[in-house]
C-alpha positions, 0 to 999 in steps of 0.5 A, a space after each residue: 384581736 380587733 374582730 369579735 368572736 363571731 367574725 363580725 366587724 366591730 363598730 366604733 365605740 361610742 364611749 364618752 371618755 378618752 382612752 384610759 391611761 394608768 396614772 403614775 401612782 397606779 402603775 404598780 397596781 395595774 402591773 400587780 393585777 396583770 401579773 399576780 391577780 389575773 393568773 389566779 382567776 383561772 384554774 391552776 391546772 389550765 394549760 398556758 396556751 389557753 390563759 392569754 388574757 391580753 385582750 381584757 388587759 388591752 381593753 382596760 386602756 380603752 375603757 376607764 371603768 374596767 381599768 378602775 375595777 382592775 386597780 381596785 381588785 389589785 389594791 384589795 389584794 395588796 391591802 391598800 384600803 383607801 384606794 380600794 373604795 376610791 377605784 371601786 366607786 369610780 368604776 361603778 359611777 363611770 360604768 353607769 354613765 356608759 350604760 346610759 349611752 350604750 346602744 347595744 350594751 350586750 356587745 360592748 366588751 368593756 361593759 361585760 368585762 367590767 361587770 364580770 370583774 365587779 363580781 370578782 371584786 365583791 367575791 374577794 372583799 373582806 370588810 366584815 365577816 358578817 357582811 355579805 358581798 353585794 354580788 347579786 346585782 352584778 351577777 344578774 347584770 352579767 347574765 343579762 349581758 351574756 344572753 344579749 351577745 350576738 351568737 355566730 360561728 366561733 372564731 377560727 382559732 380558739 387561742 385568739 385573745 378575744 376568743 379566750 375573753 369570750 369564754 372566760 366571761 361566760 365561765 366566770 359568770 357561771 362560777 360566781 353565780 352558782 357557787 357563791 349563791 350557797 351563802 348569798 340568797 340574792 344570787 338565786 335570781 341570777 342563777 335562775 336566769 343563766 343564759 342556757 343558749 350561751 352555755 350550750 353554744 360554748 360547750 358545743 363549740 369548745 368541747 375539746 378545749 379544757 375549761 379556763 375556770 370551771 372544773 366541770 361541765 357547764 351543766 354540772 354547775 347549773 345542776 349545783 345551782 338548781 340544788 342550792 336554790 331548791 334546798 333554800 326553800 323552808 316550806 314543803 315542796 310544791 308538785 313541780 318542785 318535787 319533780 325537780 327534786 326527783 330529777 336532781 336526785 337522778 342526776 346525782 345518782 347518774 354521776 355515781 354510776 358513770 364513774 364520777 366517784 373516781 374523781 375525789 372532788 366530784 365525789 365530794 360534790 355529790 355527797 354534799 349536794 345529796 345532803 342539801 337535797 335531804 334538807 327538803 326531802 319529802 319522802 323520809 321522816 326527820 329522823 331518816 333524813 338526819 341519819 342519812 345526812 350524818 352518813 353522807 357527812 362521814 363519807 364526805 369527811 373521808 373524801 376531804 381528808 385525801 384531797 388538797 383543796 388548796 389547789 382549786 379555785 377558792 369558791 369551788 373548794 369552799 362550797 362542799 366544805 361549807 355544807 360539811 362544816 354545817 353538819 359537823 357536830 363534835 368539836 373535833 369535826 368542827 376543828 378539822 373544817 376550821 383548819 381547812 378554811 384557815 389558810 385562806 382566811 389568814 390570807 384575808 380571802 373574803 369568802 373564807 372569812 365570811 364562811 368561818 364567821 357563819 360556821 362559828 355562828 352555826 356551831 354556837 346554836 343551842 342543841 335543844 332538839 337533836 332530831 332537827 338540829 342538822 336541818 336547822 343548821 342547814 337552814 342557818 347556812 342558807 339564810 333561811 333559819 
């Protein structure tokens, strides 16, 4: 546990602060984070032998910004609003001090872990339904840190806590920077700079180990990020963007051909990703695109009715739900989407609350031009309307 993943000897840390201790009044928050929050940060179906997060929990006792953001997340989960901002701001300011003194920030585990949990915090906070989280800068920073980490041979045992930590950070970065960008344009840049060398090395080394956080391969999530970023454009595609559009269409069709449609959730993703690509389709008329969007909507809703989306991590479930909700036209269709979001929103999950607010705004838009209505609503969903 004292050795990094690639077997190098850890250099003595140069942190200015003393090891972080948990004040008596914060002990309950730390326990809540360790026992109630941390298990929810990985897939419910993830085998127990792969979810040992003791390394990150131990790290928090050595690095005060990490401990502070853990306490902020726990306070957020418990509705203790005063402590939320107090610990969050302390974590930010303290992290800035450490970054100023760090000589190799990319390989400081405490800095990486804190940055990843800042993304988790921004993901979950629920201040106002129309206030987007400030996740973009944190995700971008996490990507930079991950790309700077030394690459070497993997640890002998994939069950070692520090190996779990390394992969958890990589998967958490991909999870937040790809799925949340649908509602947050600030993430376009972060997702456009995913450290491909890192994800390829992780995938090659750990291909026989089930993902901790991601439901699909790294490449699948990178594809979703590319679809999202391309679909956000509100102008005609340039030549190079048309090539990207054609490639992404082919990738989605390939998922259908190789039997991905037997996986209902992946099927839902394929249908909704195709809807996004129709938004910028340069080969069809507006009427043809609108007709195809509705056909894919019906397929998606049929798939959604047979799925228990509550068993997946929140962002993974809400990405296709957001797209289907945007293209729901009748009150009955919109009610079905709202009922799916409702359990998360009632539990105060920030992303669900924001999505519900965004969809209500979209559904309230005038229906003056039926031919372009769905395309206009997709513009609104992605912040380009």
